[in-house]
All heavy atoms as a GROMACS GRO file, in nm:
protein
  563
    1MET      N    1   8.074   9.655  10.137
    1MET     CA    2   7.976   9.668  10.243
    1MET      C    3   7.858   9.744  10.187
    1MET      O    4   7.877   9.841  10.101
    1MET     CB    5   8.028   9.748  10.357
    1MET     CG    6   7.935   9.766  10.472
    1MET     SD    7   7.997   9.832  10.622
    1MET     CE    8   8.021   9.997  10.575
    2SER      N    9   7.740   9.712  10.224
    2SER     CA   10   7.614   9.770  10.165
    2SER      C   11   7.522   9.773  10.281
    2SER      O   12   7.541   9.704  10.395
    2SER     CB   13   7.566   9.706  10.044
    2SER     OG   14   7.521   9.572  10.080
    3GLU      N   15   7.404   9.821  10.264
    3GLU     CA   16   7.301   9.819  10.366
    3GLU      C   17   7.249   9.684  10.397
    3GLU      O   18   7.221   9.637  10.506
    3GLU     CB   19   7.174   9.903  10.321
    3GLU     CG   20   7.193  10.058  10.328
    3GLU     CD   21   7.068  10.130  10.293
    3GLU    OE1   22   6.964  10.106  10.355
    3GLU    OE2   23   7.084  10.222  10.210
    4ALA      N   24   7.259   9.601  10.293
    4ALA     CA   25   7.206   9.457  10.306
    4ALA      C   26   7.302   9.374  10.411
    4ALA      O   27   7.248   9.293  10.490
    4ALA     CB   28   7.204   9.389  10.177
    5ASN      N   29   7.435   9.407  10.413
    5ASN     CA   30   7.520   9.330  10.498
    5ASN      C   31   7.573   9.413  10.606
    5ASN      O   32   7.684   9.376  10.668
    5ASN     CB   33   7.622   9.262  10.415
    5ASN     CG   34   7.715   9.347  10.343
    5ASN    OD1   35   7.696   9.467  10.356
    5ASN    ND2   36   7.814   9.285  10.292
    6LEU      N   37   7.525   9.527  10.644
    6LEU     CA   38   7.577   9.624  10.727
    6LEU      C   39   7.585   9.552  10.881
    6LEU      O   40   7.686   9.565  10.938
    6LEU     CB   41   7.498   9.752  10.742
    6LEU     CG   42   7.542   9.851  10.852
    6LEU    CD1   43   7.680   9.896  10.821
    6LEU    CD2   44   7.444   9.974  10.853
    7ASP      N   45   7.480   9.503  10.918
    7ASP     CA   46   7.477   9.431  11.056
    7ASP      C   47   7.583   9.320  11.061
    7ASP      O   48   7.654   9.318  11.165
    7ASP     CB   49   7.342   9.377  11.082
    7ASP     CG   50   7.243   9.488  11.098
    7ASP    OD1   51   7.282   9.594  11.148
    7ASP    OD2   52   7.113   9.456  11.072
    8GLU      N   53   7.594   9.238  10.960
    8GLU     CA   54   7.699   9.131  10.965
    8GLU      C   55   7.835   9.196  10.963
    8GLU      O   56   7.919   9.143  11.041
    8GLU     CB   57   7.676   9.052  10.833
    8GLU     CG   58   7.781   8.930  10.827
    8GLU     CD   59   7.760   8.870  10.697
    8GLU    OE1   60   7.644   8.862  10.638
    8GLU    OE2   61   7.863   8.820  10.640
    9PHE      N   62   7.867   9.299  10.884
    9PHE     CA   63   7.992   9.355  10.883
    9PHE      C   64   8.023   9.415  11.027
    9PHE      O   65   8.131   9.396  11.071
    9PHE     CB   66   7.999   9.470  10.781
    9PHE     CG   67   8.114   9.556  10.794
    9PHE    CD1   68   8.240   9.515  10.745
    9PHE    CD2   69   8.113   9.676  10.858
    9PHE    CE1   70   8.355   9.585  10.755
    9PHE    CE2   71   8.220   9.759  10.866
    9PHE     CZ   72   8.350   9.720  10.814
   10LEU      N   73   7.926   9.484  11.096
   10LEU     CA   74   7.954   9.544  11.216
   10LEU      C   75   7.976   9.444  11.323
   10LEU      O   76   8.077   9.464  11.408
   10LEU     CB   77   7.837   9.642  11.263
   10LEU     CG   78   7.808   9.753  11.185
   10LEU    CD1   79   7.679   9.822  11.226
   10LEU    CD2   80   7.933   9.854  11.184
   11GLU      N   81   7.905   9.331  11.327
   11GLU     CA   82   7.940   9.219  11.415
   11GLU      C   83   8.078   9.164  11.402
   11GLU      O   84   8.150   9.142  11.496
   11GLU     CB   85   7.833   9.113  11.407
   11GLU     CG   86   7.702   9.158  11.470
   11GLU     CD   87   7.710   9.196  11.618
   11GLU    OE1   88   7.783   9.124  11.702
   11GLU    OE2   89   7.645   9.293  11.656
   12LYS      N   90   8.116   9.136  11.274
   12LYS     CA   91   8.241   9.084  11.244
   12LYS      C   92   8.363   9.174  11.274
   12LYS      O   93   8.450   9.131  11.336
   12LYS     CB   94   8.253   9.049  11.088
   12LYS     CG   95   8.385   8.982  11.050
   12LYS     CD   96   8.377   8.945  10.907
   12LYS     CE   97   8.513   8.877  10.871
   12LYS     NZ   98   8.522   8.841  10.737
   13PHE      N   99   8.337   9.300  11.247
   13PHE     CA  100   8.432   9.405  11.277
   13PHE      C  101   8.463   9.414  11.437
   13PHE      O  102   8.567   9.427  11.479
   13PHE     CB  103   8.390   9.534  11.224
   13PHE     CG  104   8.502   9.644  11.236
   13PHE    CD1  105   8.601   9.658  11.128
   13PHE    CD2  106   8.520   9.731  11.336
   13PHE    CE1  107   8.696   9.753  11.138
   13PHE    CE2  108   8.609   9.827  11.353
   13PHE     CZ  109   8.700   9.836  11.244
   14LYS      N  110   8.345   9.410  11.512
   14LYS     CA  111   8.353   9.422  11.658
   14LYS      C  112   8.432   9.300  11.718
   14LYS      O  113   8.511   9.317  11.810
   14LYS     CB  114   8.216   9.432  11.724
   14LYS     CG  115   8.154   9.567  11.699
   14LYS     CD  116   8.013   9.566  11.769
   14LYS     CE  117   7.952   9.692  11.734
   14LYS     NZ  118   7.814   9.696  11.789
   15GLU      N  119   8.408   9.189  11.661
   15GLU     CA  120   8.482   9.062  11.692
   15GLU      C  121   8.625   9.067  11.673
   15GLU      O  122   8.705   9.030  11.770
   15GLU     CB  123   8.416   8.939  11.636
   15GLU     CG  124   8.282   8.903  11.680
   15GLU     CD  125   8.225   8.783  11.603
   15GLU    OE1  126   8.299   8.721  11.528
   15GLU    OE2  127   8.100   8.757  11.618
   16GLU      N  128   8.660   9.115  11.559
   16GLU     CA  129   8.804   9.129  11.519
   16GLU      C  130   8.880   9.242  11.590
   16GLU      O  131   8.990   9.226  11.634
   16GLU     CB  132   8.814   9.134  11.367
   16GLU     CG  133   8.767   9.007  11.295
   16GLU     CD  134   8.774   9.025  11.145
   16GLU    OE1  135   8.810   9.127  11.094
   16GLU    OE2  136   8.737   8.924  11.078
   17GLU      N  137   8.818   9.349  11.588
   17GLU     CA  138   8.887   9.486  11.630
   17GLU      C  139   8.859   9.516  11.782
   17GLU      O  140   8.931   9.572  11.841
   17GLU     CB  141   8.855   9.586  11.540
   17GLU     CG  142   8.902   9.567  11.398
   17GLU     CD  143   9.054   9.548  11.381
   17GLU    OE1  144   9.129   9.611  11.463
   17GLU    OE2  145   9.088   9.478  11.298
   18GLY      N  146   8.742   9.472  11.828
   18GLY     CA  147   8.709   9.517  11.962
   18GLY      C  148   8.644   9.644  11.978
   18GLY      O  149   8.566   9.663  12.073
   19LEU      N  150   8.675   9.750  11.908
   19LEU     CA  151   8.628   9.874  11.920
   19LEU      C  152   8.575   9.923  11.782
   19LEU      O  153   8.640   9.911  11.686
   19LEU     CB  154   8.740   9.971  11.971
   19LEU     CG  155   8.707  10.111  12.000
   19LEU    CD1  156   8.613  10.127  12.113
   19LEU    CD2  157   8.838  10.188  12.034
   20LEU      N  158   8.459   9.994  11.791
   20LEU     CA  159   8.400  10.047  11.671
   20LEU      C  160   8.398  10.201  11.680
   20LEU      O  161   8.352  10.246  11.780
   20LEU     CB  162   8.268   9.988  11.653
   20LEU     CG  163   8.197  10.028  11.529
   20LEU    CD1  164   8.259   9.986  11.394
   20LEU    CD2  165   8.057   9.963  11.527
   21ALA      N  166   8.451  10.270  11.575
   21ALA     CA  167   8.435  10.411  11.576
   21ALA      C  168   8.410  10.463  11.439
   21ALA      O  169   8.438  10.391  11.338
   21ALA     CB  170   8.568  10.470  11.617
   22PHE      N  171   8.325  10.562  11.429
   22PHE     CA  172   8.281  10.631  11.303
   22PHE      C  173   8.338  10.759  11.287
   22PHE      O  174   8.347  10.834  11.389
   22PHE     CB  175   8.135  10.624  11.290
   22PHE     CG  176   8.073  10.491  11.271
   22PHE    CD1  177   8.006  10.430  11.379
   22PHE    CD2  178   8.059  10.428  11.147
   22PHE    CE1  179   7.963  10.303  11.375
   22PHE    CE2  180   8.001  10.298  11.139
   22PHE     CZ  181   7.946  10.239  11.250
   23MET      N  182   8.370  10.794  11.162
   23MET     CA  183   8.413  10.930  11.134
   23MET      C  184   8.337  10.976  11.010
   23MET      O  185   8.332  10.895  10.912
   23MET     CB  186   8.556  10.931  11.104
   23MET     CG  187   8.614  11.067  11.088
   23MET     SD  188   8.793  11.078  11.063
   23MET     CE  189   8.791  11.109  10.885
   24ALA      N  190   8.287  11.089  11.007
   24ALA     CA  191   8.210  11.141  10.892
   24ALA      C  192   8.277  11.270  10.840
   24ALA      O  193   8.331  11.338  10.910
   24ALA     CB  194   8.064  11.178  10.929
   25ILE      N  195   8.278  11.290  10.704
   25ILE     CA  196   8.336  11.408  10.639
   25ILE      C  197   8.241  11.439  10.527
   25ILE      O  198   8.196  11.351  10.456
   25ILE     CB  199   8.477  11.374  10.607
   25ILE    CG1  200   8.547  11.504  10.555
   25ILE    CG2  201   8.490  11.268  10.499
   25ILE    CD1  202   8.693  11.493  10.554
   26SER      N  203   8.222  11.577  10.508
   26SER     CA  204   8.145  11.617  10.391
   26SER      C  205   8.218  11.601  10.268
   26SER      O  206   8.342  11.592  10.270
   26SER     CB  207   8.096  11.756  10.423
   26SER     OG  208   8.204  11.847  10.415
   27ALA      N  209   8.160  11.628  10.161
   27ALA     CA  210   8.221  11.619  10.028
   27ALA      C  211   8.318  11.744  10.015
   27ALA      O  212   8.427  11.728   9.976
   27ALA     CB  213   8.118  11.631   9.910
   28GLN      N  214   8.282  11.853  10.072
   28GLN     CA  215   8.361  11.971  10.068
   28GLN      C  216   8.489  11.956  10.160
   28GLN      O  217   8.596  11.992  10.129
   28GLN     CB  218   8.293  12.110  10.108
   28GLN     CG  219   8.377  12.225  10.113
   28GLN     CD  220   8.427  12.268   9.970
   28GLN    OE1  221   8.355  12.257   9.871
   28GLN    NE2  222   8.550  12.294   9.962
   29GLY      N  223   8.463  11.895  10.275
   29GLY     CA  224   8.572  11.857  10.367
   29GLY      C  225   8.663  11.769  10.309
   29GLY      O  226   8.787  11.777  10.331
   30TYR      N  227   8.621  11.663  10.233
   30TYR     CA  228   8.707  11.570  10.175
   30TYR      C  229   8.789  11.639  10.068
   30TYR      O  230   8.909  11.601  10.052
   30TYR     CB  231   8.616  11.457  10.110
   30TYR     CG  232   8.707  11.340  10.056
   30TYR    CD1  233   8.771  11.249  10.114
   30TYR    CD2  234   8.731  11.345   9.909
   30TYR    CE1  235   8.853  11.159  10.058
   30TYR    CE2  236   8.817  11.253   9.859
   30TYR     CZ  237   8.867  11.156   9.925
   30TYR     OH  238   8.943  11.064   9.866
   31GLU      N  239   8.734  11.729   9.992
   31GLU     CA  240   8.805  11.799   9.895
   31GLU      C  241   8.912  11.887   9.960
   31GLU      O  242   9.030  11.894   9.912
   31GLU     CB  243   8.712  11.890   9.812
   31GLU     CG  244   8.782  11.948   9.696
   31GLU     CD  245   8.681  12.048   9.614
   31GLU    OE1  246   8.564  12.011   9.615
   31GLU    OE2  247   8.723  12.142   9.555
   32ASN      N  248   8.882  11.949  10.069
   32ASN     CA  249   8.988  12.024  10.136
   32ASN      C  250   9.094  11.941  10.195
   32ASN      O  251   9.216  11.986  10.186
   32ASN     CB  252   8.908  12.105  10.257
   32ASN     CG  253   8.825  12.215  10.213
   32ASN    OD1  254   8.826  12.266  10.091
   32ASN    ND2  255   8.734  12.247  10.298
   33LEU      N  256   9.060  11.829  10.252
   33LEU     CA  257   9.166  11.742  10.293
   33LEU      C  258   9.245  11.695  10.191
   33LEU      O  259   9.381  11.686  10.209
   33LEU     CB  260   9.092  11.617  10.362
   33LEU     CG  261   9.186  11.509  10.422
   33LEU    CD1  262   9.271  11.561  10.536
   33LEU    CD2  263   9.088  11.387  10.471
   34ALA      N  264   9.194  11.665  10.078
   34ALA     CA  265   9.277  11.615   9.953
   34ALA      C  266   9.374  11.733   9.912
   34ALA      O  267   9.485  11.700   9.878
   34ALA     CB  268   9.190  11.562   9.853
   35MET      N  269   9.323  11.850   9.902
   35MET     CA  270   9.396  11.964   9.866
   35MET      C  271   9.517  11.982   9.963
   35MET      O  272   9.631  12.010   9.930
   35MET     CB  273   9.321  12.080   9.841
   35MET     CG  274   9.215  12.086   9.737
   35MET     SD  275   9.295  12.057   9.570
   35MET     CE  276   9.376  12.224   9.553
   36ASP      N  277   9.478  11.972  10.092
   36ASP     CA  278   9.594  11.997  10.194
   36ASP      C  279   9.704  11.895  10.187
   36ASP      O  280   9.814  11.921  10.203
   36ASP     CB  281   9.526  12.002  10.341
   36ASP     CG  282   9.442  12.115  10.363
   36ASP    OD1  283   9.454  12.217  10.292
   36ASP    OD2  284   9.368  12.119  10.466
   37ILE      N  285   9.658  11.769  10.158
   37ILE     CA  286   9.757  11.658  10.149
   37ILE      C  287   9.837  11.680  10.045
   37ILE      O  288   9.973  11.664  10.033
   37ILE     CB  289   9.683  11.527  10.144
   37ILE    CG1  290   9.625  11.492  10.294
   37ILE    CG2  291   9.785  11.407  10.101
   37ILE    CD1  292   9.541  11.366  10.293
   38ALA      N  293   9.781  11.725   9.915
   38ALA     CA  294   9.863  11.750   9.798
   38ALA      C  295   9.967  11.871   9.827
   38ALA      O  296  10.079  11.859   9.776
   38ALA     CB  297   9.758  11.786   9.688
   39ASP      N  298   9.916  11.970   9.898
   39ASP     CA  299  10.006  12.084   9.927
   39ASP      C  300  10.118  12.033  10.025
   39ASP      O  301  10.226  12.077  10.001
   39ASP     CB  302   9.937  12.190   9.995
   39ASP     CG  303   9.851  12.272   9.906
   39ASP    OD1  304   9.870  12.271   9.776
   39ASP    OD2  305   9.760  12.347   9.954
   40MET      N  306  10.098  11.954  10.116
   40MET     CA  307  10.198  11.891  10.204
   40MET      C  308  10.294  11.814  10.124
   40MET      O  309  10.425  11.824  10.143
   40MET     CB  310  10.139  11.813  10.314
   40MET     CG  311  10.081  11.899  10.425
   40MET     SD  312  10.039  11.808  10.581
   40MET     CE  313   9.902  11.701  10.510
   41ARG      N  314  10.246  11.739  10.031
   41ARG     CA  315  10.335  11.646   9.953
   41ARG      C  316  10.429  11.739   9.868
   41ARG      O  317  10.537  11.706   9.852
   41ARG     CB  318  10.248  11.556   9.862
   41ARG     CG  319  10.333  11.461   9.772
   41ARG     CD  320  10.242  11.366   9.691
   41ARG     NE  321  10.312  11.267   9.626
   41ARG     CZ  322  10.382  11.287   9.500
   41ARG    NH1  323  10.365  11.412   9.438
   41ARG    NH2  324  10.447  11.195   9.448
   42ARG      N  325  10.357  11.841   9.803
   42ARG     CA  326  10.443  11.942   9.719
   42ARG      C  327  10.549  12.003   9.797
   42ARG      O  328  10.668  12.003   9.759
   42ARG     CB  329  10.362  12.042   9.658
   42ARG     CG  330  10.422  12.144   9.571
   42ARG     CD  331  10.343  12.263   9.545
   42ARG     NE  332  10.269  12.325   9.668
   42ARG     CZ  333  10.335  12.394   9.757
   42ARG    NH1  334  10.455  12.425   9.743
   42ARG    NH2  335  10.261  12.447   9.850
   43TYR      N  336  10.525  12.042   9.925
   43TYR     CA  337  10.618  12.115  10.007
   43TYR      C  338  10.724  12.008  10.048
   43TYR      O  339  10.846  12.062  10.037
   43TYR     CB  340  10.547  12.159  10.133
   43TYR     CG  341  10.635  12.234  10.228
   43TYR    CD1  342  10.690  12.362  10.212
   43TYR    CD2  343  10.678  12.166  10.347
   43TYR    CE1  344  10.770  12.414  10.302
   43TYR    CE2  345  10.767  12.217  10.436
   43TYR     CZ  346  10.810  12.340  10.416
   43TYR     OH  347  10.902  12.394  10.504
   44ILE      N  348  10.700  11.893  10.082
   44ILE     CA  349  10.799  11.788  10.122
   44ILE      C  350  10.890  11.770  10.014
   44ILE      O  351  11.011  11.757  10.025
   44ILE     CB  352  10.733  11.656  10.184
   44ILE    CG1  353  10.668  11.692  10.311
   44ILE    CG2  354  10.834  11.558  10.195
   44ILE    CD1  355  10.581  11.588  10.366
   45LEU      N  356  10.834  11.756   9.882
   45LEU     CA  357  10.919  11.727   9.763
   45LEU      C  358  11.012  11.838   9.734
   45LEU      O  359  11.125  11.822   9.699
   45LEU     CB  360  10.838  11.695   9.647
   45LEU     CG  361  10.763  11.550   9.658
   45LEU    CD1  362  10.664  11.538   9.528
   45LEU    CD2  363  10.867  11.431   9.659
   46GLN      N  364  10.959  11.963   9.757
   46GLN     CA  365  11.043  12.076   9.743
   46GLN      C  366  11.162  12.082   9.834
   46GLN      O  367  11.270  12.106   9.810
   46GLN     CB  368  10.970  12.210   9.745
   46GLN     CG  369  10.878  12.242   9.636
   46GLN     CD  370  10.787  12.364   9.645
   46GLN    OE1  371  10.774  12.408   9.768
   46GLN    NE2  372  10.742  12.424   9.549
   47GLN      N  373  11.133  12.048   9.959
   47GLN     CA  374  11.225  12.055  10.065
   47GLN      C  375  11.335  11.947  10.043
   47GLN      O  376  11.460  11.969  10.062
   47GLN     CB  377  11.174  12.030  10.212
   47GLN     CG  378  11.083  12.146  10.252
   47GLN     CD  379  11.153  12.284  10.251
   47GLN    OE1  380  11.259  12.284  10.306
   47GLN    NE2  381  11.090  12.373  10.187
   48LYS      N  382  11.303  11.827   9.995
   48LYS     CA  383  11.384  11.725   9.957
   48LYS      C  384  11.484  11.764   9.849
   48LYS      O  385  11.603  11.743   9.851
   48LYS     CB  386  11.317  11.595   9.927
   48LYS     CG  387  11.258  11.529  10.042
   48LYS     CD  388  11.164  11.409   9.994
   48LYS     CE  389  11.249  11.281   9.952
   48LYS     NZ  390  11.168  11.170   9.933
   49ASP      N  391  11.432  11.838   9.751
   49ASP     CA  392  11.507  11.888   9.644
   49ASP      C  393  11.615  12.007   9.680
   49ASP      O  394  11.729  12.001   9.642
   49ASP     CB  395  11.420  11.958   9.533
   49ASP     CG  396  11.350  11.850   9.450
   49ASP    OD1  397  11.401  11.731   9.450
   49ASP    OD2  398  11.254  11.886   9.382
   50ILE      N  399  11.576  12.090   9.782
   50ILE     CA  400  11.662  12.186   9.836
   50ILE      C  401  11.769  12.117   9.915
   50ILE      O  402  11.893  12.159   9.904
   50ILE     CB  403  11.580  12.285   9.918
   50ILE    CG1  404  11.494  12.368   9.834
   50ILE    CG2  405  11.664  12.368  10.007
   50ILE    CD1  406  11.393  12.454   9.911
   51ILE      N  407  11.736  12.022   9.997
   51ILE     CA  408  11.842  11.953  10.083
   51ILE      C  409  11.941  11.875   9.984
   51ILE      O  410  12.061  11.884  10.006
   51ILE     CB  411  11.772  11.844  10.173
   51ILE    CG1  412  11.695  11.930  10.286
   51ILE    CG2  413  11.867  11.747  10.234
   51ILE    CD1  414  11.601  11.839  10.363
   52LEU      N  415  11.886  11.811   9.883
   52LEU     CA  416  11.975  11.742   9.787
   52LEU      C  417  12.071  11.844   9.720
   52LEU      O  418  12.193  11.820   9.698
   52LEU     CB  419  11.892  11.667   9.682
   52LEU     CG  420  11.967  11.590   9.577
   52LEU    CD1  421  12.050  11.490   9.642
   52LEU    CD2  422  11.878  11.539   9.475
   53TYR      N  423  12.016  11.961   9.686
   53TYR     CA  424  12.099  12.064   9.619
   53TYR      C  425  12.216  12.101   9.704
   53TYR      O  426  12.326  12.110   9.659
   53TYR     CB  427  12.016  12.186   9.583
   53TYR     CG  428  12.095  12.308   9.537
   53TYR    CD1  429  12.150  12.316   9.408
   53TYR    CD2  430  12.124  12.409   9.623
   53TYR    CE1  431  12.223  12.430   9.367
   53TYR    CE2  432  12.202  12.518   9.585
   53TYR     CZ  433  12.249  12.526   9.455
   53TYR     OH  434  12.329  12.638   9.422
   54TYR      N  435  12.177  12.131   9.833
   54TYR     CA  436  12.294  12.178   9.927
   54TYR      C  437  12.393  12.062   9.962
   54TYR      O  438  12.506  12.090   9.979
   54TYR     CB  439  12.226  12.232  10.055
   54TYR     CG  440  12.182  12.373  10.034
   54TYR    CD1  441  12.045  12.399  10.054
   54TYR    CD2  442  12.269  12.480  10.013
   54TYR    CE1  443  11.992  12.531  10.028
   54TYR    CE2  444  12.215  12.611   9.993
   54TYR     CZ  445  12.085  12.627  10.012
   54TYR     OH  446  12.046  12.764   9.971
   55GLU      N  447  12.339  11.934   9.980
   55GLU     CA  448  12.427  11.833   9.999
   55GLU      C  449  12.524  11.813   9.872
   55GLU      O  450  12.639  11.796   9.898
   55GLU     CB  451  12.342  11.695  10.012
   55GLU     CG  452  12.282  11.683  10.141
   55GLU     CD  453  12.208  11.560  10.162
   55GLU    OE1  454  12.169  11.499  10.061
   55GLU    OE2  455  12.164  11.528  10.278
   56GLU      N  456  12.476  11.826   9.761
   56GLU     CA  457  12.567  11.812   9.638
   56GLU      C  458  12.655  11.933   9.627
   56GLU      O  459  12.771  11.925   9.592
   56GLU     CB  460  12.479  11.800   9.516
   56GLU     CG  461  12.409  11.673   9.490
   56GLU     CD  462  12.322  11.668   9.378
   56GLU    OE1  463  12.311  11.761   9.301
   56GLU    OE2  464  12.271  11.555   9.354
   57SER      N  465  12.618  12.050   9.672
   57SER     CA  466  12.699  12.174   9.661
   57SER      C  467  12.811  12.147   9.771
   57SER      O  468  12.926  12.193   9.740
   57SER     CB  469  12.617  12.303   9.708
   57SER     OG  470  12.521  12.316   9.603
   58LEU      N  471  12.783  12.110   9.886
   58LEU     CA  472  12.893  12.082   9.981
   58LEU      C  473  12.993  11.973   9.941
   58LEU      O  474  13.105  11.980   9.975
   58LEU     CB  475  12.832  12.055  10.118
   58LEU     CG  476  12.744  12.172  10.189
   58LEU    CD1  477  12.684  12.127  10.313
   58LEU    CD2  478  12.841  12.283  10.213
   59THR      N  479  12.932  11.869   9.882
   59THR     CA  480  13.019  11.754   9.839
   59THR      C  481  13.110  11.806   9.734
   59THR      O  482  13.235  11.767   9.728
   59THR     CB  483  12.927  11.641   9.782
   59THR    OG1  484  12.840  11.606   9.887
   59THR    CG2  485  13.028  11.527   9.740
   60ASN      N  486  13.071  11.890   9.642
   60ASN     CA  487  13.150  11.944   9.535
   60ASN      C  488  13.231  12.065   9.560
   60ASN      O  489  13.296  12.120   9.467
   60ASN     CB  490  13.064  11.969   9.405
   60ASN     CG  491  13.002  11.825   9.352
   60ASN    OD1  492  13.064  11.726   9.374
   60ASN    ND2  493  12.886  11.835   9.303
   61ALA      N  494  13.216  12.121   9.676
   61ALA     CA  495  13.287  12.238   9.722
   61ALA      C  496  13.440  12.220   9.722
   61ALA      O  497  13.489  12.120   9.760
   61ALA     CB  498  13.236  12.294   9.857
   62PRO      N  499  13.509  12.311   9.706
   62PRO     CA  500  13.662  12.312   9.705
   62PRO      C  501  13.697  12.307   9.850
   62PRO      O  502  13.626  12.344   9.941
   62PRO     CB  503  13.705  12.448   9.644
   62PRO     CG  504  13.586  12.533   9.648
   62PRO     CD  505  13.467  12.460   9.638
   63ASP      N  506  13.817  12.253   9.874
   63ASP     CA  507  13.866  12.230  10.000
   63ASP      C  508  13.898  12.388  10.076
   63ASP      O  509  13.905  12.471   9.996
   63ASP     CB  510  14.006  12.156  10.001
   63ASP     CG  511  13.981  12.013   9.972
   63ASP    OD1  512  13.862  11.963   9.994
   63ASP    OD2  513  14.066  11.942   9.921
   64ASP      N  514  13.908  12.377  10.207
   64ASP     CA  515  13.943  12.496  10.275
   64ASP      C  516  14.091  12.542  10.276
   64ASP      O  517  14.129  12.611  10.349
   64ASP     CB  518  13.875  12.485  10.406
   64ASP     CG  519  13.729  12.483  10.418
   64ASP    OD1  520  13.668  12.517  10.307
   64ASP    OD2  521  13.667  12.439  10.520
   65VAL      N  522  14.165  12.463  10.203
   65VAL     CA  523  14.302  12.493  10.194
   65VAL      C  524  14.333  12.642  10.166
   65VAL      O  525  14.282  12.687  10.052
   65VAL     CB  526  14.381  12.390  10.105
   65VAL    CG1  527  14.524  12.428  10.106
   65VAL    CG2  528  14.350  12.252  10.142
   66GLY      N  529  14.418  12.700  10.241
   66GLY     CA  530  14.452  12.838  10.207
   66GLY      C  531  14.363  12.938  10.268
   66GLY      O  532  14.385  13.063  10.260
   67LEU      N  533  14.254  12.901  10.328
   67LEU     CA  534  14.165  13.007  10.388
   67LEU      C  535  14.224  13.042  10.528
   67LEU      O  536  14.274  12.955  10.603
   67LEU     CB  537  14.016  12.949  10.412
   67LEU     CG  538  13.951  12.930  10.285
   67LEU    CD1  539  13.811  12.854  10.326
   67LEU    CD2  540  13.921  13.052  10.200
   68PRO      N  541  14.210  13.163  10.578
   68PRO     CA  542  14.263  13.204  10.705
   68PRO      C  543  14.185  13.131  10.809
   68PRO      O  544  14.071  13.112  10.808
   68PRO     CB  545  14.239  13.355  10.712
   68PRO     CG  546  14.135  13.383  10.609
   68PRO     CD  547  14.141  13.268  10.509
   69THR      N  548  14.247  13.100  10.920
   69THR     CA  549  14.194  13.041  11.033
   69THR      C  550  14.191  13.143  11.153
   69THR      O  551  14.269  13.236  11.155
   69THR     CB  552  14.273  12.907  11.083
   69THR    OG1  553  14.402  12.951  11.113
   69THR    CG2  554  14.260  12.805  10.971
   70GLU      N  555  14.099  13.117  11.248
   70GLU     CA  556  14.086  13.221  11.349
   70GLU      C  557  14.192  13.199  11.464
   70GLU      O  558  14.243  13.090  11.486
   70GLU     CB  559  13.955  13.201  11.420
   70GLU     CG  560  13.848  13.251  11.322
   70GLU     CD  561  13.706  13.239  11.378
   70GLU    OE1  562  13.700  13.281  11.495
   70GLU    OE2  563  13.614  13.197  11.312
   0.00000   0.00000   0.00000
């Protein structure tokens, strides 16, 4: 899309989607958004690793045979 075909694009978009909305973000805002998404991705991957560690620990844990019961 460019200035030359903006009107054509808008008409076609309105016909196909019915609703037109715009969102604007500054260069600094885009950079902040990208950094936040990268931090969320890092956190999620860390949590997945922690969960995997505990799942493997529980799978390889010795049986409870011989432990006192209440």
